[in-house]
N, C-alpha and C positions, 0 to 999 in steps of 0.2 A: 504494500500500500504506500502511495506517495504522500509525503508530509512536507509542509512548508515550502512549496515551490516559490522561487523568487528570481529576480534578475539582479546580478551584482557585477561589480568591476573587480578583477583580480590582477595581481602582478605576476609576471613570469616567475616560475619557481625552478631553481636549479635542482636536478635530480640525478640519482645513480640508478641505472636501469639494466635489465636484460631484455633484449628484443626477442619475442616469441611469435612464431607463426605455426599454428597447429590446427588440425581439424577440431571442431567443437567437442567431439566425443573424447578427445585426449586431454582436454583442459585439466581435469582433476589430477592426472598422473604427472603433468609437468609443473604444476604450480608450486607445490611444496619444495621439490628439489631446487627450483629456481630461487625461491625465497631464501633457502639455506645458503646457496652459493652467493647471493647478493649480500647477505649479512656477514658471511665470512670475509669477503673482499673488503667491505667497509671496516670490519674489525681490524684486518691486517693493515689498512691504511689509516687507522685511528680516526675515522670519520663517523660521527654519530648522526643517525637520522634525526631530522627535526620535526617529523610528523609520521602519521601512519602509512602503511602500505597502500599502493594504488595500482590500478591497471588502466593505462592510457591506450585506448583502442584507436589505432591509426587508420585502419581500413575496415569499413563496416560491411561484413558479408555474413549471411545467415549460417553458413556451414564452416567457416574458417575464422579463427581468432588470430588477428595480426595486431599485436599490442606490445607495449613496453610495460613490464612489471617493474615497479620501482619504489623508491623511497625519496622523499625530499631531503636535501642536504644543504649545508651552508658552504662547504668547501668542494671544489671540483675534484671528482674522483679520477684517478688515473686508470685508463683502460686495463683490464686484467681478465683474461679468459673471455667469458661472454658479457662481463660487466663493463659498461661505458657511461660517460656523462651524457645527459640530455636535459630537457626542461619541459615543464608543463607550460602551456601558452598563457599569456596574459590577455586582458581585454574584457569585453562584455560577455558574460556567460549566464545561462540559466542553471540554477542549482536547486536541488531538492533532496529529500532524504527517503530512504527505504528502511523501514523497521521490520525485521523479520529474517528468516533464513534466506540463503542465497538463491534457492530455487524460486523465490518470489521476484527476483530481479527482472526477468523478462516482462512480467506484467507491470511492474513499477515503471520500467522504461516506457512501455506503451502508454501508460497513464500520463507520464511526464511529457511525451511527445504530443499527446492530445491537449494537455494544458498549454504547451508552447504555442501550438497552432491556434487554439481558442483565444490566446492573448496577443496574437499578431506577431509572434516571433518565428524567425526562420533559422533552423539549425545549420551550422557549418559542418564540415566533414568528420571531425573526430569527436570523441567523448571520453570521459574518464570516471572511474569509480574509486572512491577513497573508502577503505575498509576501517572505519573508525572503531567499531567494536564487533569482533567476530569470535570464532572458536577460542582464540587465545585469551579472551577477556574473562572467561569463566561464566559469562551470562548465558541464560537459556537462549536457544536459537530465535525465539519469538522477540527477543530484546536486542538482537544484533542491529547495528546501525551502519548503513552504507550511504555515503554521500554521492549523489548523481550530479555530474557536471557536463554541460553541453555548450561549447562555444557557439555564439550566435553570429550569423552572417549579417553583413551590413545591409541595411534596407535600401 
């Protein structure tokens, strides 16, 4: 279920990421190992994340996930293995929240798209999810919080 949709201005955010391109069905098997690899490289470089994990979807396709799995950082990460520096875009975005397990994200995104259209907003090409509270939080799945972010195209 979508909560608190709004339009906000955001600054570009420096990130450390792993680029992943996989069929949707393989997402679960690649996610956790990539998170471990990312955290290991950041620890080796003594770089602390400045916020929660995110997935920045660069190409939107129903059967393939092409995204950067990453963490926001203050210092530029040196490329190591699959980890490289990147950034989340700045500018005008639509933002909302999904409360609940991850299997509810597709319907939350659909509701978010409907809200954007109903309010005269046109989405740009990418989107990102920020996993503010998930399995690692110790909360029940019904209380997990995922931030939905969609850059808006110029009118």
